[in-house]
C-alpha positions as CSV (number, residue, x, y, z in Angstrom):
1,X,-11.2,-8.9,-28.2
2,X,-9.8,-9.6,-24.7
3,X,-12.0,-8.8,-21.8
4,X,-11.0,-6.8,-18.6
5,X,-12.6,-6.3,-15.3
6,X,-11.4,-3.4,-13.1
7,X,-12.3,-3.1,-9.4
8,X,-11.2,-0.1,-7.3
9,X,-11.1,0.3,-3.5
10,X,-10.8,3.3,-1.3
11,X,-11.2,7.0,-1.9
12,X,-12.9,8.9,-4.8
13,X,-9.5,9.6,-6.4
14,X,-8.9,5.8,-6.5
15,X,-12.3,5.3,-8.1
16,X,-11.4,7.9,-10.7
17,X,-8.1,6.1,-11.3
18,X,-10.0,2.9,-11.9
19,X,-12.3,4.5,-14.5
20,X,-9.2,6.0,-16.3
21,X,-7.5,2.6,-16.3
22,X,-10.6,1.0,-17.8
23,X,-10.9,3.7,-20.4
24,X,-7.3,3.4,-21.5
25,X,-7.6,-0.3,-21.9
26,X,-10.7,0.1,-24.0
27,X,-8.8,2.5,-26.2
28,X,-6.2,-0.2,-26.5
29,X,-8.8,-2.7,-27.8
30,X,-9.9,-4.4,-24.6
31,X,-13.6,-5.0,-23.8
32,X,-14.6,-3.9,-20.3
33,X,-17.0,-6.3,-18.5
34,X,-19.0,-5.9,-15.3
35,X,-18.3,-9.4,-13.9
36,X,-14.9,-10.8,-13.1
37,X,-16.1,-14.2,-14.2
38,X,-16.2,-13.0,-17.7
39,X,-12.7,-11.4,-17.7
40,X,-9.4,-12.5,-19.2
41,X,-7.7,-9.9,-17.0
42,X,-8.7,-8.7,-13.6
43,X,-7.3,-5.5,-12.3
44,X,-7.5,-4.7,-8.6
45,X,-6.8,-1.1,-7.8
46,X,-6.0,-1.1,-4.1
47,X,-6.1,1.2,-1.1
48,X,-3.6,1.2,1.8
49,X,-4.9,3.9,4.1
50,X,-5.4,1.4,7.0
51,X,-4.2,-2.0,7.9
52,X,-7.8,-3.2,7.4
53,X,-7.6,-2.0,3.7
54,X,-4.4,-4.1,3.3
55,X,-6.1,-7.2,4.8
56,X,-9.1,-6.8,2.5
57,X,-6.9,-6.4,-0.5
58,X,-4.9,-9.6,0.1
59,X,-8.1,-11.5,0.7
60,X,-9.7,-10.2,-2.5
61,X,-6.5,-11.0,-4.5
62,X,-6.5,-14.6,-3.2
63,X,-10.3,-15.0,-3.8
64,X,-10.0,-13.7,-7.3
65,X,-7.3,-16.3,-8.2
66,X,-9.3,-19.0,-6.5
67,X,-12.6,-18.2,-8.1
68,X,-11.3,-17.2,-11.6
69,X,-8.1,-19.3,-12.1
70,X,-8.0,-18.7,-15.9
71,X,-7.9,-14.9,-15.5
72,X,-4.6,-13.0,-15.2
73,X,-4.4,-10.8,-12.2
74,X,-2.8,-7.3,-12.0
75,X,-2.7,-5.5,-8.7
76,X,-2.1,-1.7,-8.7
77,X,-2.9,1.3,-6.6
78,X,-1.6,2.5,-3.2
79,X,-0.9,-0.8,-1.6
80,X,1.0,-1.9,-4.8
81,X,3.2,1.3,-4.5
82,X,3.8,0.8,-0.7
83,X,4.6,-3.0,-0.6
84,X,4.8,-4.5,-4.1
85,X,6.7,-7.6,-3.0
86,X,4.0,-8.5,-0.5
87,X,1.5,-8.6,-3.3
88,X,3.8,-10.2,-5.8
89,X,4.2,-13.2,-3.5
90,X,0.5,-14.0,-3.5
91,X,-0.4,-16.9,-5.8
92,X,-1.9,-15.9,-9.1
93,X,-0.6,-12.4,-9.3
94,X,0.9,-11.8,-12.7
95,X,1.8,-8.1,-12.4
96,X,2.2,-5.6,-9.6
97,X,2.0,-2.0,-10.9
98,X,2.7,1.0,-8.5
99,X,1.0,4.3,-8.8
100,X,4.2,5.5,-10.5
101,X,3.3,3.3,-13.5
102,X,-0.5,3.2,-13.3
103,X,-1.0,5.2,-16.5
104,X,1.1,2.7,-18.4
105,X,-1.0,-0.4,-17.6
106,X,-2.4,-0.7,-21.2
107,X,1.2,-1.0,-22.4
108,X,2.2,-3.3,-19.5
109,X,-0.4,-5.9,-20.3
110,X,0.1,-5.7,-24.0
111,X,1.7,-9.0,-25.2
112,X,3.6,-7.1,-27.9
113,X,5.4,-4.8,-25.4
114,X,8.7,-6.6,-24.4
115,X,9.7,-3.8,-22.0
116,X,7.2,-5.0,-19.4
117,X,8.0,-8.6,-18.9
118,X,9.0,-8.1,-15.3
119,X,6.3,-8.8,-12.7
120,X,6.8,-5.6,-10.6
121,X,6.6,-2.2,-12.2
122,X,7.4,0.6,-9.7
123,X,9.5,3.8,-9.4
124,X,10.1,6.5,-6.9
125,X,6.8,8.3,-6.7
126,X,8.3,11.4,-5.1
127,X,10.3,12.0,-8.3
128,X,7.2,12.4,-10.4
129,X,6.4,16.1,-10.9
130,X,3.7,16.1,-13.6
131,X,0.0,15.2,-13.4
132,X,-0.6,12.4,-16.0
133,X,-3.8,13.3,-17.8
134,X,-5.7,10.1,-18.5
135,X,-9.0,9.2,-20.2
136,X,-11.9,10.3,-18.0
137,X,-14.9,8.7,-19.7
138,X,-16.9,7.0,-16.9
139,X,-18.0,4.2,-19.1
140,X,-19.5,2.1,-16.3
141,X,-23.2,1.6,-16.9
142,X,-23.9,1.6,-13.1
143,X,-22.8,5.1,-12.4
144,X,-24.5,8.4,-12.8
145,X,-22.0,10.8,-11.0
146,X,-18.6,10.3,-12.5
147,X,-15.4,11.3,-10.6
148,X,-12.9,13.5,-12.3
149,X,-9.5,13.5,-10.6
150,X,-7.8,16.8,-11.1
151,X,-5.1,16.7,-8.5
152,X,-2.8,14.0,-7.1
153,X,-0.3,13.7,-4.2
154,X,0.1,15.6,-1.0
155,X,2.8,17.4,0.8
156,X,1.3,17.7,4.3
157,X,3.0,14.7,6.0
158,X,0.4,14.2,8.7
159,X,1.7,11.9,11.4
160,X,-0.9,9.2,10.8
161,X,-0.9,9.2,7.0
162,X,0.9,7.0,4.5
163,X,-0.6,8.6,1.4
164,X,2.2,11.1,0.6
165,X,4.6,8.1,0.4
166,X,2.4,6.3,-2.1
167,X,1.0,9.2,-4.1
168,X,4.0,11.6,-4.2
169,X,4.0,15.4,-4.2
170,X,1.0,17.5,-5.0
171,X,0.5,17.7,-8.8
172,X,-2.3,19.5,-10.7
173,X,-4.0,18.7,-14.0
174,X,-3.6,21.7,-16.4
175,X,-6.6,24.0,-16.4
176,X,-7.4,23.5,-20.1
177,X,-7.4,19.8,-19.7
178,X,-9.8,20.0,-16.7
179,X,-12.2,22.2,-18.6
180,X,-12.1,19.9,-21.6
181,X,-12.8,16.9,-19.5
182,X,-15.6,18.6,-17.6
183,X,-17.3,19.6,-20.8
184,X,-17.0,16.0,-22.1
185,X,-18.6,14.5,-19.0
186,X,-21.2,17.3,-18.8
187,X,-22.5,16.2,-22.2
188,X,-23.6,12.9,-20.7
189,X,-24.0,13.5,-16.9
190,X,-26.0,15.9,-14.8
191,X,-23.4,15.9,-12.0
192,X,-19.6,15.7,-12.1
193,X,-17.6,15.1,-8.9
194,X,-14.1,16.8,-8.7
195,X,-11.7,14.7,-6.7
196,X,-8.1,14.7,-5.6
197,X,-5.8,13.6,-2.8
198,X,-5.4,17.2,-1.6
199,X,-7.9,18.9,-3.8
200,X,-7.7,22.4,-2.3
201,X,-4.0,22.5,-3.4
202,X,-4.9,22.4,-7.1
203,X,-3.0,25.0,-9.1
204,X,-0.2,25.7,-6.6
205,X,2.3,23.9,-8.8
206,X,1.1,25.4,-12.1
207,X,2.3,28.7,-13.6
208,X,0.3,31.8,-13.2
209,X,-0.6,31.7,-9.5
210,X,-3.8,29.8,-10.0
211,X,-5.9,28.6,-7.1
212,X,-8.7,26.1,-6.7
213,X,-11.3,28.9,-6.7
214,X,-10.0,30.1,-10.0
215,X,-10.6,26.6,-11.5
216,X,-14.2,26.6,-10.3
217,X,-14.9,30.0,-11.6
218,X,-13.5,29.0,-15.0
219,X,-15.6,25.8,-15.0
220,X,-18.8,27.7,-14.3
221,X,-18.0,30.2,-17.1
222,X,-16.6,27.9,-19.7
223,X,-18.5,24.6,-19.4
224,X,-22.1,23.5,-19.6
225,X,-22.0,21.3,-16.5
226,X,-25.2,21.4,-14.6
227,X,-23.7,20.6,-11.2
228,X,-20.2,20.3,-9.8
229,X,-19.7,18.5,-6.5
230,X,-16.4,18.8,-4.6
231,X,-14.8,16.1,-2.6
232,X,-12.8,16.7,0.5
233,X,-10.9,20.0,0.9
234,X,-8.6,20.7,3.8
235,X,-9.7,23.4,6.3
236,X,-6.9,25.9,5.5
237,X,-8.0,25.8,1.8
238,X,-11.7,26.7,2.5
239,X,-11.1,30.4,2.0
240,X,-13.8,33.0,2.4
241,X,-13.7,33.5,-1.4
242,X,-14.3,29.8,-2.0
243,X,-17.1,29.6,0.5
244,X,-18.8,32.7,-0.9
245,X,-18.6,31.2,-4.4
246,X,-20.4,28.1,-3.2
247,X,-23.1,30.3,-1.6
248,X,-23.6,32.3,-4.7
249,X,-23.5,29.6,-7.4
250,X,-26.4,27.1,-7.5
251,X,-24.4,24.9,-9.9
252,X,-22.0,24.1,-7.1
253,X,-23.5,21.4,-4.8
254,X,-24.3,22.6,-1.3
255,X,-21.9,20.1,0.2
256,X,-18.8,21.0,2.3
257,X,-16.5,18.2,3.4
258,X,-13.7,19.5,5.7
259,X,-11.5,16.9,7.4
260,X,-11.2,17.5,11.2
261,X,-9.4,14.4,12.5
262,X,-9.6,15.5,16.1
263,X,-11.4,18.2,18.2
264,X,-8.5,18.4,20.6
265,X,-5.7,20.9,19.9
266,X,-3.2,18.7,21.7
267,X,-4.0,15.8,19.4
268,X,-4.0,17.9,16.3
269,X,-0.5,19.1,17.2
270,X,0.7,15.5,17.6
271,X,-0.9,14.7,14.3
272,X,1.1,17.5,12.6
273,X,-2.2,19.1,11.4
274,X,-1.8,22.7,10.2
275,X,-4.7,24.2,12.0
276,X,-6.3,24.3,15.5
277,X,-9.9,24.0,16.5
278,X,-10.5,27.8,16.5
279,X,-9.4,28.0,12.9
280,X,-11.5,25.0,11.9
281,X,-14.6,26.4,13.7
282,X,-14.3,29.7,11.9
283,X,-14.5,28.0,8.5
284,X,-17.4,25.7,9.5
285,X,-19.4,28.6,11.0
286,X,-18.9,30.8,8.0
287,X,-20.0,27.9,5.7
288,X,-23.2,27.4,7.8
289,X,-23.9,31.1,8.0
290,X,-23.7,31.5,4.2
291,X,-25.5,28.2,3.4
292,X,-27.8,27.1,6.3
293,X,-29.1,24.1,4.4
294,X,-25.7,22.8,3.2
295,X,-24.3,19.4,4.1
296,X,-21.2,19.9,6.3
297,X,-19.2,16.7,6.9
298,X,-15.8,15.8,8.5
299,X,-13.4,13.0,8.8
300,X,-12.5,12.1,12.4
301,X,-9.9,9.6,13.8
302,X,-10.4,7.9,17.1
303,X,-7.7,6.3,19.2
304,X,-4.7,8.2,17.9
305,X,-1.6,7.3,19.9
306,X,-1.7,9.0,23.3
307,X,-5.3,10.1,23.0
308,X,-6.5,10.4,26.5
309,X,-10.1,10.2,27.7
310,X,-10.0,13.9,28.3
311,X,-8.8,14.6,24.8
312,X,-11.5,12.4,23.4
313,X,-14.2,14.2,25.4
314,X,-12.8,17.5,23.9
315,X,-13.4,16.0,20.5
316,X,-17.0,15.0,21.4
317,X,-17.8,18.4,22.8
318,X,-16.3,20.2,19.8
319,X,-18.3,18.0,17.3
320,X,-21.5,18.4,19.3
321,X,-21.2,22.2,19.0
322,X,-20.6,22.3,15.3
323,X,-23.3,22.3,12.6
324,X,-22.1,18.9,11.1
325,X,-24.6,16.9,9.2
326,X,-22.5,13.7,9.0
327,X,-19.1,12.3,10.0
328,X,-16.8,9.8,8.5
329,X,-15.3,8.1,11.6
330,X,-12.1,6.1,11.3
331,X,-10.5,3.9,14.0
332,X,-6.7,4.7,14.1
333,X,-4.6,2.1,12.3
334,X,-0.8,1.9,12.7
335,X,0.9,2.4,9.3
336,X,4.6,1.5,9.0
337,X,6.6,4.4,7.6
338,X,4.5,7.1,9.3
339,X,5.7,9.2,12.3
340,X,2.8,8.1,14.5
341,X,3.8,4.4,14.1
342,X,6.6,5.0,16.6
343,X,4.6,7.1,19.0
344,X,4.2,5.8,22.6
345,X,0.8,5.5,24.3
346,X,-1.0,3.1,22.0
347,X,-4.8,3.2,22.8
348,X,-6.2,-0.3,23.4
349,X,-8.1,-1.6,20.4
350,X,-11.3,-2.1,22.5
351,X,-11.2,1.6,23.6
352,X,-10.6,2.7,20.0
353,X,-13.7,0.9,18.8
354,X,-15.8,2.1,21.7
355,X,-14.8,5.7,20.8
356,X,-15.6,5.1,17.1
357,X,-19.0,3.7,18.0
358,X,-19.8,6.7,20.2
359,X,-18.9,9.2,17.4
360,X,-20.9,7.2,14.8
361,X,-23.9,7.4,17.1
362,X,-23.4,11.2,17.4
363,X,-23.1,11.4,13.6
364,X,-26.3,9.5,13.1
365,X,-28.2,11.8,15.5
366,X,-26.9,14.9,13.8
367,X,-27.8,13.5,10.4
368,X,-31.3,12.7,11.6
369,X,-31.7,16.2,12.9
370,X,-30.5,17.6,9.5
371,X,-32.9,15.4,7.6
372,X,-35.8,16.4,9.8
373,X,-35.0,20.1,9.0
374,X,-35.5,19.3,5.3
375,X,-39.2,18.4,5.7
376,X,-41.6,20.3,3.4
377,X,-38.7,21.9,1.5
378,X,-38.0,21.6,-2.2
379,X,-34.5,20.4,-3.0
380,X,-32.6,20.0,-6.3
381,X,-31.4,16.5,-6.9
382,X,-30.1,14.0,-9.4
383,X,-31.6,10.6,-9.9
384,X,-29.3,7.8,-9.3
385,X,-28.5,4.4,-10.9
386,X,-30.1,2.9,-7.7
387,X,-33.7,2.5,-8.8
388,X,-36.1,4.8,-7.1
389,X,-33.4,7.0,-5.4
390,X,-32.0,10.5,-5.9
391,X,-29.2,12.5,-4.3
392,X,-29.9,16.1,-3.3
393,X,-27.5,19.0,-3.7
394,X,-26.9,18.9,0.0
395,X,-25.9,15.2,0.0
396,X,-29.1,13.5,1.2
397,X,-30.6,10.3,-0.3
398,X,-34.3,10.6,-1.2
399,X,-36.7,7.8,-2.0
400,X,-38.7,8.8,-5.0
401,X,-42.5,8.7,-4.9
402,X,-42.6,7.5,-8.5
403,X,-39.9,6.1,-10.8
404,X,-37.7,8.3,-12.9
405,X,-34.9,7.6,-15.3
406,X,-31.5,7.8,-13.8
407,X,-29.2,10.7,-14.4
408,X,-31.9,13.3,-14.5
409,X,-32.0,16.7,-12.7
410,X,-35.2,17.0,-10.6
411,X,-36.8,19.2,-8.0
412,X,-38.1,17.1,-5.1
413,X,-40.7,18.1,-2.4
414,X,-39.6,16.4,0.8
415,X,-42.5,14.7,2.5
416,X,-41.1,12.6,5.3
417,X,-38.0,11.2,7.0
418,X,-37.1,7.5,6.8
419,X,-34.6,5.5,8.8
420,X,-31.6,6.5,6.7
421,X,-32.9,8.9,4.1
422,X,-35.8,11.2,3.0
423,X,-39.0,10.4,1.1
424,X,-40.4,12.5,-1.7
425,X,-43.9,13.8,-0.9
426,X,-46.6,11.7,-2.6
427,X,-48.8,13.6,-5.1
428,X,-52.3,12.5,-4.5
429,X,-54.5,12.3,-7.6
430,X,-57.4,14.7,-8.0
431,X,-60.8,13.4,-8.6
432,X,-63.7,15.4,-9.9
433,X,-67.1,14.9,-8.2
């Protein structure tokens, strides 16, 4: 039996893709291993959202060939779709497989399949109109919260983003397939995370006028899943109905992630974002009103071309005034093939990083305030693969007062705040006199 090691980089959708690749190879007779040194085949599932991601991918490919010269190397994912020849020219790379052919990797690496002798396997991703349903078993021993990708692609064409070019148009997994996969995962896991490239667009391409909220209602009615967590959903897709469902249903994690990108309307316009700050604020305020203890997070980009100090200060003030509990802050990175790559007014790299650091400090302060507000409360959580740790429904890490087995639903009394997390309240033993 040949052995395979799969390593994925980037977003939750990419992590879900990696798990599916691994499952499909296991079905084809491969043995998944947890260490690249044990593998006959190493698959690197890449990200290309920033130039730094590309640099990291090339370094990891080179290091893999240097450290494990007897292993064959296959590179797939978003970088492979965007620039296959760059990767094919790196020593040691046997195959480069774009997102267009990712579901065919088990066939591509099969020695009996003569069709795939070429090193590069790629096609026009924009021509793909169907969601390819793949195996979704999260067979990794070190995970307790599997990702289920139910949507791929995006049609928004934001000025900074290369992802539509490497993922294609928005495509949804059929409802019956999603429910079947959720039920399968729910038989082994307390919590399942639904992910996608533009998750809130699920259903728009399917017959019957389905929407994302319809999928969630069906999942709650027709599956035994104990908790569903939702990855990022765009502001315009957080409808009042969707937020009300989250508020009413305890099986939906109290966790709202709503990309912001900028708190300046002028910058949002240049980014080709489809909302303005007043629209965004109305969604966030409603979420906080309905669920005061919910985690509310956002993505923010600093140093977008032409971003002035005044516009950046607008972003800081906007974020300061919102009930955010955390931020994911990204320093703008030029991406060839995007509209913004030709914009004038590049922000100096040092200024970009200074702005990033400032927002990360603001994020840390808001998260500390949020954690402090959880003191003496009892929160539902799931125990993690990381020994002695759990994750609450509202996306906070908790250090456990005593060990529990991973992948267990627990109720935790919060006793104190630590530097980066919470601590479960110690239960003192009772002694009779």
